[in-house]
C-alpha positions in Angstrom: 20.1 18.4 -11.6 19.7 16.3 -9.1 18.3 12.9 -9.0 16.3 10.4 -6.8 16.7 6.8 -6.9 13.7 5.4 -4.9 11.2 2.4 -4.5 7.6 2.3 -4.9 6.8 -1.1 -3.4 4.2 -2.8 -0.9 1.2 -0.5 -0.3 3.0 2.4 -2.2 2.5 0.3 -5.8 -1.6 1.4 -5.1 -0.7 5.1 -5.4 -1.1 6.2 -8.7 1.2 8.7 -10.8 -0.9 12.0 -10.0 -0.9 11.4 -6.1 2.9 10.6 -6.4 3.8 13.9 -7.8 1.8 15.1 -4.9 3.0 13.0 -2.2 6.5 13.7 -3.2 5.5 17.7 -3.5 4.6 17.5 -0.2 7.5 15.2 1.1 9.5 18.2 0.2 7.8 20.8 2.1 7.4 18.5 5.4 10.9 17.5 5.1 12.3 20.9 4.8 14.4 20.2 1.8 13.7 23.5 -0.6 13.5 23.2 -4.2 13.6 25.0 -7.4 10.2 25.6 -8.9 9.0 27.2 -12.6 9.3 30.7 -13.6 5.9 32.5 -14.5 2.5 33.7 -13.1 1.9 30.3 -11.2 5.0 28.6 -10.5 5.4 24.9 -9.2 8.0 22.5 -8.3 10.1 21.1 -10.8 9.8 17.8 -10.8 10.3 14.8 -14.0 10.0 11.4 -13.4 11.5 9.1 -15.6 8.3 6.8 -16.8 5.2 6.6 -15.1 4.2 3.2 -12.8 1.1 1.4 -13.8 -0.7 1.6 -10.7 -0.3 -2.1 -9.2 3.3 -2.6 -9.9 6.0 -2.1 -7.6 9.7 -1.3 -8.8 13.2 -1.0 -7.5 14.9 1.5 -9.6 12.2 4.5 -10.0 13.6 7.8 -11.0 12.8 11.5 -10.2 14.5 14.6 -11.4 14.3 18.0 -9.8 16.3 20.9 -8.5 17.5 21.7 -4.4 17.3 25.7 -4.1 19.6 25.5 -0.5 22.5 24.3 1.3 21.4 21.1 1.7 23.7 18.5 0.6 22.7 15.8 -1.6 23.5 13.0 1.0 21.4 13.9 3.2 17.6 13.8 1.3 17.1 10.7 1.5 16.9 10.4 5.3 14.9 13.6 5.3 12.5 12.3 2.4 12.4 9.0 4.2 11.1 10.0 7.9 8.0 11.8 6.1 7.3 9.8 3.1 4.6 7.2 3.5 4.9 3.8 3.5 6.5 1.5 0.6 8.5 4.8 -0.8 11.9 4.9 0.1 14.2 7.3 -1.2 17.6 5.2 -1.8 19.7 7.5 -2.9 20.5 11.3 -4.2 22.9 12.4 -6.8 23.6 14.9 -9.4 23.0 13.1 -13.2 23.7 14.7 -16.6 22.1 11.9 -18.4 18.6 12.2 -19.9 16.0 10.3 -19.2 15.5 9.8 -22.9 18.2 7.2 -23.1 16.5 4.5 -21.0 16.2 2.1 -23.6 15.2 -1.0 -21.7 14.4 -2.3 -18.7 14.2 -5.4 -16.3 10.8 -7.1 -15.0 10.1 -9.3 -13.0 6.5 -11.1 -13.3 4.1 -13.6 -11.1 1.6 -15.5 -14.0 -0.7 -17.6 -12.2 -3.6 -20.0 -13.3 -6.6 -21.4 -12.4 -6.1 -24.1 -13.3 -3.4 -25.1 -10.9 -1.8 -26.5 -14.4 1.7 -24.2 -15.8 3.1 -24.8 -19.4 6.9 -22.8 -18.4 8.3 -24.9 -21.2 5.8 -23.8 -24.0 6.2 -20.2 -23.0 9.5 -19.8 -22.6 9.7 -21.3 -26.1 7.3 -18.4 -27.2 8.6 -15.4 -26.0 11.6 -17.0 -27.6 10.3 -17.6 -30.1 12.0 -16.3 -33.8 8.7 -13.8 -34.1 6.2 -12.8 -32.0 3.0 -10.9 -33.7 0.5 -9.1 -32.0 -2.0 -6.2 -32.5 -0.9 -2.8 -30.4 -3.3 0.0 -30.3 -2.1 3.4 -31.5 -3.9 6.8 -31.0 -5.1 6.3 -34.4 -5.9 2.7 -35.0 -4.6 -0.7 -34.1 -1.6 -2.2 -35.5 -0.2 -5.5 -36.5 3.4 -5.5 -35.1 6.3 -8.2 -35.2 7.5 -7.1 -31.3 10.3 -10.6 -30.4 13.2 -7.0 -31.1 11.7 -5.7 -28.3 12.2 -8.5 -26.3 15.9 -9.0 -25.6 15.8 -11.6 -23.0 13.2 -14.3 -21.2 13.4 -16.2 -19.1 10.2 -18.8 -17.5 10.4 -20.6 -14.4 7.5 -23.0 -12.8 7.4 -21.9 -8.7 4.0 -23.5 -7.5 0.9 -25.1 -8.3 -0.5 -22.8 -11.0 2.4 -20.3 -10.8 5.2 -19.2 -13.3 7.8 -16.6 -12.3 8.9 -14.8 -15.8 11.9 -12.6 -16.1 12.6 -10.4 -19.1 14.5 -7.6 -20.7 12.2 -5.0 -22.1 12.8 -2.6 -24.7 11.4 0.9 -23.3 10.9 4.6 -25.2 9.8 4.5 -28.8 9.2 1.5 -29.8 8.4 -0.4 -26.2 6.9 -2.9 -24.9 5.2 -3.1 -21.9 4.7 -6.3 -19.4 0.5 -5.5 -19.8 1.3 -5.7 -23.9 3.4 -9.0 -23.6 0.7 -10.7 -21.4 -1.4 -9.5 -24.0 0.7 -11.3 -27.0 0.8 -14.2 -25.3 -3.2 -14.3 -25.1 -3.2 -13.4 -28.9 -0.5 -16.3 -29.8 -1.1 -19.1 -27.3 -4.5 -18.3 -25.6 -4.0 -21.6 -23.7 -0.2 -19.8 -22.3 -2.5 -16.7 -21.0 -2.5 -16.5 -17.2 -5.7 -15.1 -15.1 -4.0 -12.9 -12.9 0.1 -11.4 -13.2 1.3 -9.1 -11.3 4.9 -7.2 -12.1 7.8 -6.0 -10.7 10.7 -3.2 -12.1 14.4 -4.4 -11.3 16.6 -2.1 -12.9 16.7 -0.2 -16.1 19.5 0.3 -19.3 21.0 2.7 -21.8 20.6 1.3 -25.3 24.3 -0.1 -24.3 23.1 -2.4 -21.7 24.8 0.0 -18.8 22.4 0.6 -15.9 21.1 3.8 -16.0 22.1 6.5 -13.7 
């Protein structure tokens, strides 16, 4: 199985996951890179993404699996695809991997938090997110449950970077259970409304396995 490591930044962050799948399929065709297809009456290109990226979130560690169906070396794939991909999507590496996406357990994220009041509370936010407990309501498919999500935060740092602006760096659990950046901000609002930012944007930095080794 072949795996792509790619970035999704700038204007590319506004491409939805469904449109990203279509973009990748067309890119392989335009680049002349043959890939394997599923079997059956209506075959389609075999592509699997590690974790769908929310619209508006940037990332430098996205992964996609596919199967090469021709003699093109994996090392040549990034250059061929980058020549036809839209602005904001860049392939950085193509390689063979036997690791399963289910083994991804942790994610490093960076967020910029903005406050209309121009007043920030970096120490208070850091204390909240690094406290012993962080109780929040989480919606499931069938109901809303209350849970302590503190164990889903491995580390968290908060730094004031300007008037009304904080930078947050955190390592969050993914998989099952998981804590998304959006849920993290929701937990802030539920526990300390005065620390809730008026706007937040996030960027994925790196992914890890259960032993905190970089996952590739």
